[in-house]
C-alpha positions as CSV (number, residue, x, y, z in Angstrom):
1,X,0.0,0.0,0.0
2,X,1.3,3.4,-0.9
3,X,1.9,6.0,1.8
4,X,0.6,9.4,1.1
5,X,2.7,12.4,2.3
6,X,1.4,15.9,2.4
7,X,3.9,18.6,1.4
8,X,3.1,22.2,2.5
9,X,5.6,24.2,0.4
10,X,5.1,26.5,-2.6
11,X,5.0,25.1,-6.1
12,X,8.1,26.9,-7.2
13,X,10.2,25.5,-4.3
14,X,8.7,22.0,-4.9
15,X,9.5,22.1,-8.6
16,X,13.1,23.2,-7.8
17,X,13.4,20.3,-5.4
18,X,12.0,17.5,-7.6
19,X,12.0,18.8,-11.1
20,X,9.2,18.6,-13.6
21,X,6.9,15.8,-12.3
22,X,3.6,15.4,-14.2
23,X,0.2,15.8,-12.6
24,X,-2.6,13.3,-12.6
25,X,-4.3,14.7,-15.7
26,X,-1.1,14.7,-17.7
27,X,-0.3,11.1,-16.7
28,X,-3.8,9.9,-17.5
29,X,-3.5,11.5,-21.0
30,X,0.0,10.0,-21.6
31,X,-1.1,6.5,-20.5
32,X,-4.4,6.7,-22.4
33,X,-6.6,6.2,-19.3
34,X,-8.7,8.4,-16.9
35,X,-7.8,10.2,-13.8
36,X,-9.7,7.8,-11.6
37,X,-7.4,5.0,-12.8
38,X,-4.3,7.1,-12.0
39,X,-5.6,7.7,-8.4
40,X,-6.2,3.9,-8.1
41,X,-2.6,3.3,-9.2
42,X,-1.3,5.8,-6.6
43,X,-3.4,4.1,-3.9
44,X,-2.2,0.6,-4.8
45,X,1.5,1.6,-5.1
46,X,1.8,1.0,-8.8
47,X,2.6,4.8,-9.3
48,X,4.6,6.8,-6.7
49,X,3.7,10.4,-6.2
50,X,3.6,13.3,-3.8
51,X,0.4,15.0,-2.8
52,X,0.9,18.7,-2.6
53,X,-1.6,21.4,-1.8
54,X,-2.1,21.9,-5.6
55,X,-2.7,18.2,-6.3
56,X,-0.7,15.0,-7.0
57,X,2.5,15.0,-8.9
58,X,3.9,11.6,-10.0
59,X,7.4,10.3,-10.3
60,X,8.4,10.3,-14.0
61,X,10.2,7.0,-13.8
62,X,7.0,5.3,-12.5
63,X,5.1,6.7,-15.5
64,X,7.8,5.3,-17.8
65,X,7.7,1.9,-16.1
66,X,3.9,1.7,-16.3
67,X,4.0,2.7,-20.0
68,X,6.5,-0.1,-20.7
69,X,4.4,-2.6,-18.8
70,X,1.3,-1.6,-20.8
71,X,3.3,-1.8,-24.0
72,X,3.1,1.9,-24.9
73,X,6.0,3.8,-26.5
74,X,8.0,5.4,-23.8
75,X,8.2,8.8,-25.5
76,X,4.4,8.9,-25.4
77,X,4.5,8.2,-21.7
78,X,7.0,10.7,-20.5
79,X,9.0,13.5,-22.1
80,X,12.7,13.7,-21.4
81,X,13.8,17.0,-19.8
């Protein structure tokens, strides 16, 4: 089971600390699914993310892994910085 951690810092500081992690909507679009399914994957630990006061952000490597598991092209799943 995934552990949820609340982070109470500004978005600019958060982005500086962890880079450009995609949000739930972006990941849902990239994986060709809906946001509810992304929340389910966060809950069951298949995706790792951080819940901020502006919403969930998801670790890019997890998105890449899920895309590979679902046999989707990696570049569709996650953009390289």
